[in-house]
N, CA, C and O atoms as CSV, one atom per row, in Angstrom:
chain,resi,resn,atom,element,x,y,z
A,1,MET,N,N,132.781,3.641,-14.841
A,1,MET,CA,C,132.894,2.499,-14.792
A,1,MET,C,C,131.735,1.727,-15.889
A,1,MET,O,O,132.054,0.703,-16.492
A,2,LEU,N,N,130.040,2.520,-16.089
A,2,LEU,CA,C,129.666,1.939,-17.332
A,2,LEU,C,C,130.591,2.463,-18.755
A,2,LEU,O,O,130.921,1.792,-19.733
A,3,HIS,N,N,130.833,3.796,-18.472
A,3,HIS,CA,C,131.760,4.232,-19.957
A,3,HIS,C,C,132.990,3.313,-20.017
A,3,HIS,O,O,133.513,3.184,-21.124
A,4,GLY,N,N,133.707,2.426,-18.600
A,4,GLY,CA,C,134.664,2.177,-19.313
A,4,GLY,C,C,134.706,0.870,-19.917
A,4,GLY,O,O,135.638,0.373,-20.550
A,5,ILE,N,N,133.253,0.230,-19.564
A,5,ILE,CA,C,132.358,-1.076,-20.219
A,5,ILE,C,C,131.825,-0.616,-21.896
A,5,ILE,O,O,131.659,-1.432,-22.802
A,6,LEU,N,N,131.631,0.819,-22.007
A,6,LEU,CA,C,131.138,0.767,-23.629
A,6,LEU,C,C,132.885,0.846,-24.410
A,6,LEU,O,O,133.434,-0.076,-25.013
A,7,ILE,N,N,133.332,1.950,-24.200
A,7,ILE,CA,C,134.705,2.065,-24.734
A,7,ILE,C,C,134.934,0.330,-24.842
A,7,ILE,O,O,134.657,-0.123,-25.952
A,8,PHE,N,N,135.452,-0.770,-23.712
A,8,PHE,CA,C,135.821,-1.570,-24.018
A,8,PHE,C,C,134.611,-2.852,-25.473
A,8,PHE,O,O,135.029,-3.500,-26.432
A,9,PHE,N,N,133.545,-2.734,-25.083
A,9,PHE,CA,C,132.437,-3.113,-26.006
A,9,PHE,C,C,133.069,-2.246,-27.296
A,9,PHE,O,O,133.135,-3.053,-28.224
A,10,GLU,N,N,133.446,-1.245,-27.637
A,10,GLU,CA,C,133.499,-0.884,-28.806
A,10,GLU,C,C,134.902,-0.906,-29.336
A,10,GLU,O,O,135.034,-0.305,-30.402
A,11,GLY,N,N,136.064,-1.506,-28.799
A,11,GLY,CA,C,137.164,-2.355,-29.546
A,11,GLY,C,C,137.890,-1.496,-28.636
A,11,GLY,O,O,138.568,-0.764,-29.357
A,12,ALA,N,N,138.124,-1.169,-27.255
A,12,ALA,CA,C,139.290,0.031,-27.291
A,12,ALA,C,C,140.075,-1.267,-26.868
A,12,ALA,O,O,139.505,-2.336,-27.087
A,13,THR,N,N,141.607,-1.295,-26.152
A,13,THR,CA,C,142.296,-2.492,-26.094
A,13,THR,C,C,143.093,-2.411,-25.035
A,13,THR,O,O,143.898,-1.505,-24.817
A,14,ALA,N,N,142.838,-3.546,-24.228
A,14,ALA,CA,C,142.690,-4.502,-23.365
A,14,ALA,C,C,142.931,-2.824,-21.958
A,14,ALA,O,O,142.135,-2.366,-21.139
A,15,ASP,N,N,144.640,-2.338,-22.380
A,15,ASP,CA,C,145.333,-1.368,-21.708
A,15,ASP,C,C,144.893,-0.790,-20.874
A,15,ASP,O,O,144.881,-0.834,-19.644
A,16,TYR,N,N,144.056,0.475,-22.529
A,16,TYR,CA,C,142.819,1.148,-21.904
A,16,TYR,C,C,141.758,1.480,-21.609
A,16,TYR,O,O,141.269,2.609,-21.597
A,17,ALA,N,N,141.028,-0.173,-21.168
A,17,ALA,CA,C,139.862,-0.705,-20.556
A,17,ALA,C,C,140.866,-0.863,-19.279
A,17,ALA,O,O,140.475,-0.093,-18.402
A,18,ALA,N,N,141.350,-1.167,-19.105
A,18,ALA,CA,C,141.786,-2.535,-17.596
A,18,ALA,C,C,142.428,-0.444,-17.139
A,18,ALA,O,O,141.689,-0.187,-16.188
A,19,ARG,N,N,143.034,0.448,-17.310
A,19,ARG,CA,C,142.805,2.037,-16.903
A,19,ARG,C,C,141.350,2.389,-16.687
A,19,ARG,O,O,140.868,2.501,-15.560
A,20,LEU,N,N,140.898,2.501,-17.428
A,20,LEU,CA,C,139.272,3.479,-17.314
A,20,LEU,C,C,138.576,2.552,-15.680
A,20,LEU,O,O,138.223,3.057,-14.614
A,21,CYS,N,N,138.605,0.821,-16.184
A,21,CYS,CA,C,138.063,0.147,-14.768
A,21,CYS,C,C,139.177,0.019,-14.185
A,21,CYS,O,O,138.676,-0.317,-13.111
A,22,GLY,N,N,140.376,0.000,-13.958
A,22,GLY,CA,C,141.276,0.786,-12.538
A,22,GLY,C,C,141.530,-1.243,-11.934
A,22,GLY,O,O,141.814,-1.673,-10.816
A,23,ASN,N,N,141.311,-1.875,-13.028
A,23,ASN,CA,C,141.602,-3.459,-12.745
A,23,ASN,C,C,142.277,-4.844,-13.947
A,23,ASN,O,O,141.336,-5.207,-14.652
A,24,ARG,N,N,143.105,-5.335,-14.168
A,24,ARG,CA,C,143.656,-5.807,-15.363
A,24,ARG,C,C,142.612,-7.028,-15.073
A,24,ARG,O,O,142.072,-7.583,-16.030
A,25,GLY,N,N,142.306,-7.483,-13.575
A,25,GLY,CA,C,141.558,-8.852,-13.658
A,25,GLY,C,C,140.376,-8.529,-14.311
A,25,GLY,O,O,140.259,-8.951,-15.461
A,26,PHE,N,N,139.669,-8.016,-13.934
A,26,PHE,CA,C,138.350,-7.297,-14.572
A,26,PHE,C,C,137.958,-7.665,-16.163
A,26,PHE,O,O,136.927,-8.073,-16.698
A,27,VAL,N,N,139.833,-7.174,-16.846
A,27,VAL,CA,C,139.416,-7.188,-17.992
A,27,VAL,C,C,139.653,-8.770,-18.885
A,27,VAL,O,O,139.119,-9.349,-19.830
A,28,ARG,N,N,140.772,-9.008,-17.941
A,28,ARG,CA,C,140.460,-10.233,-17.932
A,28,ARG,C,C,139.109,-11.262,-17.797
A,28,ARG,O,O,139.143,-12.207,-18.584
A,29,GLN,N,N,138.458,-11.226,-17.303
A,29,GLN,CA,C,137.297,-11.593,-16.564
A,29,GLN,C,C,136.892,-11.869,-17.992
A,29,GLN,O,O,137.270,-12.847,-18.637
A,30,ALA,N,N,136.037,-10.855,-18.455
A,30,ALA,CA,C,135.403,-9.502,-19.072
A,30,ALA,C,C,135.622,-10.644,-20.397
A,30,ALA,O,O,134.661,-11.331,-20.742
A,31,ARG,N,N,137.153,-10.794,-21.191
A,31,ARG,CA,C,137.628,-11.817,-22.183
A,31,ARG,C,C,136.918,-13.021,-22.064
A,31,ARG,O,O,136.162,-13.284,-23.000
A,32,GLN,N,N,136.996,-13.960,-20.959
A,32,GLN,CA,C,137.268,-15.249,-21.189
A,32,GLN,C,C,135.136,-15.451,-20.822
A,32,GLN,O,O,134.639,-16.557,-20.607
A,33,ARG,N,N,134.456,-14.379,-20.845
A,33,ARG,CA,C,133.327,-14.564,-21.004
A,33,ARG,C,C,132.690,-14.795,-22.602
A,33,ARG,O,O,133.050,-14.044,-23.508
A,34,THR,N,N,132.023,-15.553,-22.765
A,34,THR,CA,C,130.991,-15.591,-23.501
A,34,THR,C,C,130.859,-14.500,-24.016
A,34,THR,O,O,130.824,-13.526,-23.263
A,35,PRO,N,N,130.776,-14.362,-25.040
A,35,PRO,CA,C,130.341,-12.612,-25.667
A,35,PRO,C,C,128.864,-12.902,-25.465
A,35,PRO,O,O,128.350,-11.784,-25.488
A,36,LYS,N,N,127.890,-13.815,-25.278
A,36,LYS,CA,C,126.957,-13.263,-25.457
A,36,LYS,C,C,125.901,-12.538,-24.015
A,36,LYS,O,O,125.089,-11.615,-24.081
A,37,ARG,N,N,126.288,-13.327,-22.864
A,37,ARG,CA,C,126.602,-12.916,-21.846
A,37,ARG,C,C,127.463,-11.250,-21.375
A,37,ARG,O,O,127.216,-10.426,-20.495
A,38,MET,N,N,128.488,-11.322,-22.416
A,38,MET,CA,C,128.880,-9.710,-22.201
A,38,MET,C,C,127.914,-8.333,-22.655
A,38,MET,O,O,128.204,-7.191,-22.299
A,39,ILE,N,N,126.643,-8.696,-23.561
A,39,ILE,CA,C,126.240,-8.023,-24.132
A,39,ILE,C,C,124.674,-8.329,-23.255
A,39,ILE,O,O,123.827,-7.437,-23.315
A,40,VAL,N,N,124.522,-8.952,-22.870
A,40,VAL,CA,C,123.451,-9.435,-21.775
A,40,VAL,C,C,123.845,-8.475,-20.473
A,40,VAL,O,O,123.064,-8.010,-19.643
A,41,CYS,N,N,124.970,-8.353,-20.527
A,41,CYS,CA,C,125.262,-7.991,-19.231
A,41,CYS,C,C,125.203,-6.310,-18.583
A,41,CYS,O,O,124.793,-5.724,-17.581
A,42,LEU,N,N,125.811,-6.049,-19.711
A,42,LEU,CA,C,125.835,-4.422,-20.090
A,42,LEU,C,C,124.315,-4.014,-20.744
A,42,LEU,O,O,124.027,-2.828,-20.903
A,43,ALA,N,N,123.252,-5.242,-21.154
A,43,ALA,CA,C,121.857,-4.680,-21.465
A,43,ALA,C,C,121.128,-4.272,-19.515
A,43,ALA,O,O,120.498,-3.327,-19.040
A,44,LYS,N,N,121.711,-5.659,-18.914
A,44,LYS,CA,C,121.356,-5.034,-17.123
A,44,LYS,C,C,121.861,-3.827,-17.080
A,44,LYS,O,O,121.075,-2.882,-17.141
A,45,ILE,N,N,123.263,-3.584,-16.966
A,45,ILE,CA,C,124.016,-2.387,-16.125
A,45,ILE,C,C,122.944,-1.042,-17.472
A,45,ILE,O,O,122.610,-0.005,-16.899
A,46,ALA,N,N,122.596,-1.111,-18.721
A,46,ALA,CA,C,122.616,0.640,-18.741
A,46,ALA,C,C,120.436,0.542,-19.101
A,46,ALA,O,O,119.758,1.501,-19.468
A,47,ALA,N,N,119.884,-0.966,-18.808
A,47,ALA,CA,C,118.394,-0.378,-17.755
A,47,ALA,C,C,118.331,-0.405,-16.812
A,47,ALA,O,O,117.142,-0.299,-16.513
A,48,GLY,N,N,119.364,-0.558,-15.370
A,48,GLY,CA,C,119.735,-0.304,-14.297
A,48,GLY,C,C,119.738,1.204,-14.579
A,48,GLY,O,O,118.709,1.696,-14.116
A,49,VAL,N,N,120.559,2.154,-15.198
A,49,VAL,CA,C,120.556,3.542,-15.028
A,49,VAL,C,C,120.320,4.355,-15.817
A,49,VAL,O,O,120.864,5.427,-16.083
A,50,GLY,N,N,118.811,3.435,-16.531
A,50,GLY,CA,C,117.833,3.670,-17.300
A,50,GLY,C,C,117.728,4.274,-18.862
A,50,GLY,O,O,116.852,4.824,-19.530
A,51,ASP,N,N,118.921,3.918,-19.035
A,51,ASP,CA,C,119.716,4.197,-20.667
A,51,ASP,C,C,118.043,3.118,-21.380
A,51,ASP,O,O,118.097,1.999,-20.869
A,52,ASN,N,N,117.356,3.191,-21.891
A,52,ASN,CA,C,116.655,2.916,-22.238
A,52,ASN,C,C,116.846,2.193,-24.131
A,52,ASN,O,O,116.325,1.116,-24.422
A,53,ASP,N,N,117.412,2.780,-24.864
A,53,ASP,CA,C,117.939,3.042,-25.686
A,53,ASP,C,C,119.751,1.789,-25.849
A,53,ASP,O,O,119.564,0.655,-26.292
A,54,LEU,N,N,120.206,1.916,-25.730
A,54,LEU,CA,C,121.712,0.833,-25.276
A,54,LEU,C,C,120.874,-0.352,-24.664
A,54,LEU,O,O,120.868,-1.464,-25.194
A,55,ALA,N,N,120.150,-0.051,-23.494
A,55,ALA,CA,C,119.329,-1.303,-23.438
A,55,ALA,C,C,118.738,-2.042,-24.333
A,55,ALA,O,O,119.529,-2.917,-24.685
A,56,CYS,N,N,117.458,-2.148,-25.030
A,56,CYS,CA,C,117.380,-2.482,-25.964
A,56,CYS,C,C,117.486,-2.584,-26.978
A,56,CYS,O,O,116.544,-3.134,-27.547
A,57,GLU,N,N,118.369,-2.246,-27.613
A,57,GLU,CA,C,119.667,-2.438,-29.127
A,57,GLU,C,C,120.328,-3.943,-28.211
A,57,GLU,O,O,120.192,-5.147,-28.429
A,58,GLN,N,N,121.071,-3.166,-27.134
A,58,GLN,CA,C,121.768,-4.193,-26.481
A,58,GLN,C,C,121.097,-6.383,-27.119
A,58,GLN,O,O,121.612,-7.251,-27.824
A,59,LEU,N,N,119.525,-6.256,-26.150
A,59,LEU,CA,C,118.891,-7.130,-26.185
A,59,LEU,C,C,118.542,-7.633,-28.140
A,59,LEU,O,O,118.720,-8.761,-28.598
A,60,VAL,N,N,118.209,-6.829,-28.656
A,60,VAL,CA,C,118.745,-7.538,-30.041
A,60,VAL,C,C,119.467,-7.985,-30.912
A,60,VAL,O,O,119.472,-8.745,-31.881
A,61,ARG,N,N,120.348,-7.038,-30.076
A,61,ARG,CA,C,122.383,-8.033,-30.463
A,61,ARG,C,C,122.339,-8.790,-29.594
A,61,ARG,O,O,123.569,-8.792,-29.533
A,62,ALA,N,N,121.998,-9.632,-28.644
A,62,ALA,CA,C,121.781,-11.126,-27.830
A,62,ALA,C,C,120.805,-12.108,-28.054
A,62,ALA,O,O,121.088,-13.301,-27.941
A,63,ASN,N,N,119.583,-11.686,-28.388
A,63,ASN,CA,C,118.445,-12.530,-29.462
A,63,ASN,C,C,119.710,-12.793,-31.029
A,63,ASN,O,O,119.723,-13.974,-31.377
A,64,ARG,N,N,120.333,-12.181,-31.592
A,64,ARG,CA,C,120.877,-12.667,-32.508
A,64,ARG,C,C,122.425,-13.980,-32.915
A,64,ARG,O,O,122.922,-14.464,-33.932
A,65,LEU,N,N,122.642,-14.064,-31.523
A,65,LEU,CA,C,123.458,-14.823,-30.759
A,65,LEU,C,C,122.634,-15.995,-30.998
A,65,LEU,O,O,121.515,-15.672,-31.397
A,66,PRO,N,N,122.805,-17.210,-30.891
A,66,PRO,CA,C,122.333,-18.432,-30.198
A,66,PRO,C,C,122.244,-18.665,-28.710
A,66,PRO,O,O,122.924,-17.901,-28.027
A,67,ASP,N,N,121.373,-19.781,-27.943
A,67,ASP,CA,C,121.522,-19.132,-26.320
A,67,ASP,C,C,120.697,-17.358,-26.674
A,67,ASP,O,O,120.872,-16.748,-25.619
A,68,GLY,N,N,120.276,-16.831,-27.232
A,68,GLY,CA,C,119.991,-15.755,-26.604
A,68,GLY,C,C,119.273,-15.151,-25.451
A,68,GLY,O,O,118.352,-15.968,-25.466
A,69,VAL,N,N,119.005,-14.459,-24.584
A,69,VAL,CA,C,117.757,-14.201,-23.612
A,69,VAL,C,C,116.386,-14.938,-23.773
A,69,VAL,O,O,115.540,-15.178,-24.634
A,70,SER,N,N,116.591,-15.105,-22.763
A,70,SER,CA,C,114.756,-16.123,-22.873
A,70,SER,C,C,113.793,-15.570,-22.894
A,70,SER,O,O,113.802,-14.522,-22.247
A,71,TYR,N,N,112.966,-15.803,-23.345
A,71,TYR,CA,C,111.593,-15.393,-22.632
A,71,TYR,C,C,110.999,-15.434,-20.800
A,71,TYR,O,O,110.523,-14.654,-19.975
A,72,GLY,N,N,111.218,-16.202,-20.854
A,72,GLY,CA,C,110.956,-16.464,-19.508
A,72,GLY,C,C,112.547,-15.655,-18.446
A,72,GLY,O,O,112.712,-15.988,-17.272
A,73,GLU,N,N,113.264,-14.897,-18.974
A,73,GLU,CA,C,114.432,-14.308,-18.636
A,73,GLU,C,C,113.827,-12.559,-18.077
A,73,GLU,O,O,113.844,-11.930,-17.019
A,74,LEU,N,N,113.329,-12.314,-19.503
A,74,LEU,CA,C,112.750,-10.968,-19.745
A,74,LEU,C,C,111.770,-11.433,-19.240
A,74,LEU,O,O,112.560,-12.061,-18.536
A,75,LYS,N,N,110.818,-11.752,-18.897
A,75,LYS,CA,C,109.427,-11.499,-18.037
A,75,LYS,C,C,109.595,-11.859,-17.106
A,75,LYS,O,O,108.896,-11.154,-16.379
A,76,LEU,N,N,110.277,-12.806,-16.311
A,76,LEU,CA,C,110.332,-12.824,-14.995
A,76,LEU,C,C,110.926,-12.085,-14.135
A,76,LEU,O,O,110.516,-11.648,-13.060
A,77,LEU,N,N,112.290,-11.918,-14.857
A,77,LEU,CA,C,113.496,-11.345,-13.963
A,77,LEU,C,C,113.604,-9.695,-13.110
A,77,LEU,O,O,114.331,-8.933,-13.747
A,78,PRO,N,N,113.222,-9.288,-12.279
A,78,PRO,CA,C,113.641,-8.346,-11.861
A,78,PRO,C,C,114.625,-6.922,-12.669
A,78,PRO,O,O,114.424,-5.713,-12.785
A,79,PHE,N,N,115.983,-8.094,-13.197
A,79,PHE,CA,C,117.001,-7.150,-14.096
A,79,PHE,C,C,115.759,-5.719,-14.934
A,79,PHE,O,O,115.847,-4.496,-14.831
A,80,TRP,N,N,114.882,-6.435,-15.585
A,80,TRP,CA,C,114.673,-5.989,-16.740
A,80,TRP,C,C,112.947,-4.578,-16.145
A,80,TRP,O,O,112.240,-3.720,-16.675
A,81,ASP,N,N,113.111,-5.163,-14.956
A,81,ASP,CA,C,111.928,-4.185,-14.137
A,81,ASP,C,C,111.769,-2.717,-15.282
A,81,ASP,O,O,110.843,-2.513,-16.067
A,82,PRO,N,N,112.838,-1.962,-15.075
A,82,PRO,CA,C,113.469,-0.519,-16.001
A,82,PRO,C,C,112.821,-0.485,-16.850
A,82,PRO,O,O,112.446,0.636,-17.192
A,83,LEU,N,N,112.345,-1.675,-17.640
A,83,LEU,CA,C,112.539,-1.615,-19.517
A,83,LEU,C,C,110.852,-2.092,-19.326
A,83,LEU,O,O,110.203,-1.050,-19.417
A,84,ARG,N,N,110.224,-2.883,-19.172
A,84,ARG,CA,C,108.220,-2.723,-18.832
A,84,ARG,C,C,107.604,-1.614,-18.961
A,84,ARG,O,O,107.558,-0.614,-18.244
A,85,GLY,N,N,106.982,-1.964,-20.255
A,85,GLY,CA,C,106.287,-0.827,-20.476
A,85,GLY,C,C,106.923,-0.330,-21.462
A,85,GLY,O,O,106.087,0.009,-22.300
A,86,GLU,N,N,108.063,-0.085,-21.844
A,86,GLU,CA,C,109.154,0.353,-23.396
A,86,GLU,C,C,108.327,-0.499,-24.196
A,86,GLU,O,O,107.896,-1.585,-23.809
A,87,PRO,N,N,107.978,0.335,-26.030
A,87,PRO,CA,C,107.884,-0.344,-26.513
A,87,PRO,C,C,108.432,-1.951,-27.725
A,87,PRO,O,O,108.021,-2.983,-28.255
A,88,ARG,N,N,109.780,-0.937,-27.512
A,88,ARG,CA,C,110.912,-1.575,-27.994
A,88,ARG,C,C,110.722,-2.724,-27.392
A,88,ARG,O,O,110.685,-3.653,-28.199
A,89,PHE,N,N,110.522,-3.185,-25.765
A,89,PHE,CA,C,110.953,-4.422,-25.072
A,89,PHE,C,C,110.374,-5.138,-25.096
A,89,PHE,O,O,110.746,-6.296,-25.283
A,90,GLU,N,N,108.541,-4.589,-24.818
A,90,GLU,CA,C,107.732,-5.641,-25.115
A,90,GLU,C,C,107.412,-6.392,-26.457
A,90,GLU,O,O,106.762,-7.409,-26.700
A,91,LYS,N,N,108.146,-5.467,-27.270
A,91,LYS,CA,C,108.121,-6.195,-29.232
A,91,LYS,C,C,109.216,-7.513,-28.927
A,91,LYS,O,O,109.075,-8.712,-29.167
A,92,ILE,N,N,110.785,-6.485,-28.061
A,92,ILE,CA,C,111.182,-7.958,-27.830
A,92,ILE,C,C,110.656,-9.052,-27.021
A,92,ILE,O,O,110.839,-10.213,-27.388
A,93,VAL,N,N,109.891,-8.727,-25.742
A,93,VAL,CA,C,109.019,-10.054,-25.180
A,93,VAL,C,C,108.605,-11.262,-25.743
A,93,VAL,O,O,108.754,-12.452,-25.465
A,94,VAL,N,N,107.911,-10.466,-26.819
A,94,VAL,CA,C,106.536,-10.814,-27.723
A,94,VAL,C,C,106.950,-11.477,-28.802
A,94,VAL,O,O,106.150,-12.209,-29.385
A,95,SER,N,N,108.408,-11.323,-29.304
A,95,SER,CA,C,108.641,-11.972,-30.702
A,95,SER,C,C,109.406,-13.263,-29.966
A,95,SER,O,O,109.562,-14.187,-30.764
A,96,LEU,N,N,110.122,-13.646,-28.095
A,96,LEU,CA,C,110.915,-14.779,-27.732
A,96,LEU,C,C,109.100,-15.795,-27.455
A,96,LEU,O,O,108.933,-17.008,-27.327
A,97,ALA,N,N,108.077,-14.685,-27.454
A,97,ALA,CA,C,107.271,-15.821,-26.731
A,97,ALA,C,C,107.297,-17.007,-27.058
A,97,ALA,O,O,108.077,-17.174,-27.996
A,98,PRO,N,N,106.607,-18.301,-26.586
A,98,PRO,CA,C,107.238,-19.661,-27.333
A,98,PRO,C,C,105.330,-19.946,-28.064
A,98,PRO,O,O,104.328,-19.641,-27.417
A,99,LYS,N,N,105.305,-20.436,-29.176
A,99,LYS,CA,C,104.372,-20.256,-30.177
A,99,LYS,C,C,103.944,-21.424,-30.049
A,99,LYS,O,O,103.025,-21.826,-30.763
């Protein structure tokens, strides 16, 4: 499933992504969501499977968009527990801290 999502994010056709995921409805729903939400979702999946590099890359990417992830989300939500202690993740959190 993660492979299918990654290929979808890299610009594969909807048909190819649907075949990988086995569900056209998934692809249709994915296209209706905002890009930021999809990027954050990918970061959560990557964190959950232990791919800290991909998770941090996607968080940086999400923060470039308006209304990216917030300091509170990264600090408090359990999705990000696997990344705690990762220097790049901590740097992202510090960059979002209220000033």
